[in-house]
N, C-alpha and C positions, 0 to 999 in steps of 0.2 A: 613482524609487521610493525612497518613504522606508524606513529600517529601524526596524521595531518594537524596543522593548526586551524583552528576555525577564524577566519579573517572577520576583522571588525569593518565597520564602515569606511573609514580611513584607508584600509588596506585594499579597497576595491575599486573598480573603475567607476566613473561617473555614472555610467549606464547601469551597472549593479547597484550604485548606491541609490539611484531613483526606485529601483526593485526593492532595496532595503528599506527605504522610507513607505513605500506602499504596504509592504509585508508587515512592517510595525504598526503601520496604522489600522490594518486590518485585523491582524493577531495579537497585537500587544507587544510582540517582540520578534526577532528573526529567528527561526529555528536552527539550531546548528547544522543540520545536514542542509538546509536551503543556503546558509552561508557557504559551506564547503563548496558547493556547486560554482559560488561566484570566484573562485581561483581560475575560472574559465570565463572570458570576455561574454561567450555566447550561452553557456550551458544551462545557467540559472534561469534565463528567460525563455529560452527553449524548452526546459522541462517543465517550468510553469505553465507555458502554452499547452503542452502534452496533457499535463495532468487535469487541467483545469477545462480541456476541450470538451464539446457536447457530447453525449453518449446516450444510447437507448437506456442505459442502467440508472436506476435511481440512486439516490445518494446511499440508502442503507444497503442496495445490492453492490454497490463499489466499494464499501467497506468489508463486506463478506469477502470479495475477491482479495482486496489488499491484506486483509487479515489471515487468509488461507495461502497467499502466495508468501508473505513475510515469514509465515510458521516455516514453510517448506526451505526456504532460503535462509532460515534461522537469523534474522535481522533483527536484532535486539532493539536498535532504533524505532524501526518502523513497526514493530509490534507494540512498543509502548505507544509511539504516537497514534497510532490507528486502535488502540483500546481505549485512549482518549476521545478519539473522534467517533468508534462505534458507541460508546456510551452517549455521545451527544445526540447519536442517531436513534436512540432507543434500546439498545441491547444493554443486558446485564452482564455481570461477570461471567456468569455461567454459561450464559448464550456465545459470548466473545470466545471462551476457552474452546467450546464446541466447534465453533465456526474455524477456529485455528486448527482444530483436527481435520478439518474437511468435511465436516457433517453440520446440518442445522435440522434436528429432528423435530423441533418447535415448528418448522414451516417447511412444507414440501416443497416449493419452489425455491426457496433459498438453499434448501438440502441440495438439492441438484445442482446450484450454482456453485456452492462451496466445494461439492465432489470434482466439479468440472475444473474450477481453478487450481484445486489441489493436483488433480491428474494431468493438467495441461504443464504445470510447474515442474512437476517430479519427473516427467517424460520428456520434457524440452519440446513441448508440441507435438509428439507422437502420442497423441491421445487416444485413450481406449474408446473403440467404437460403441460399447454398452453404455459408458459414460455420457457420450454426446449424445446417444437415444435417449438415455434417461433426462437430459437437460431439455431436449425437445418435447418429451412426453410431459414434462413440469408445465409447459407452456411457454417456454421460450422459442424466440425465432434464430433466422440465420443471421439478421442484423444483431441479435443480442450476442449471438456467438462471435462474431467479428469483433465487437466491442468489448466483450469478455476478453478476447485475446489481445487486443490493443493494451488493455489494463494490466493484463497480467506482464506485459513488456514494460509498460510504464512503472509498476510497481518494483520490478526486478531491477532497473536502473538504479532505483533507490537504495535498494537492497544491496547490490552490488557496490555503490559508492561507500556506503556505510561499513559495510564489510572490509572493504579495503583500506580506508581511510581511518576507521574506528574513532571518530570524534565522538566527544562525550555525549551521552543521551540527556537530553534537556526537558523530558517529559517523564512522570511518574512510570517508574518499572513494571513491565506486563507481569503478570502472574505467571508461574512455571505451567507448563501444559500438563504435567503429570497430574494436577491437582482435579481434572476432570474425569469423570468416569461417565463412559458413553454405553 
């Protein structure tokens, strides 16, 4: 598998340069994976619109989905990035590892969400009916189900981009999943 270069500001279109400037202002840097989207004139803006779109899921719930999906898809970049974001949303290392395994025994509702995200991803949308029923029993709605599926798709796009390009991970590495006992 070949490694893609991470384009710098001067190597991307003026439209993407403006997005780089906005990202640098908001985050302090342009993450390598976002920069990789800028090989396309439209992909970076389109992806950021999708990932920043309104949703019925809270920021914490979004991280549950992002972590579970990224683990199934074995994306080192997204696991590292979403471990950092998960910590900013109040999860500790142990909880993050458990979420990545598809569970969250510390919170009944998040447990159902983690199981759903894992099951959708593993089964490519052919989700187990029991998992869906448990999601609804935990208090989630049909709107939440649809938004979860959209988020699975969103995260899968980034997982696939990194898995294909293998751009360097510019976040602290995520702990190995084997360190968690459930």
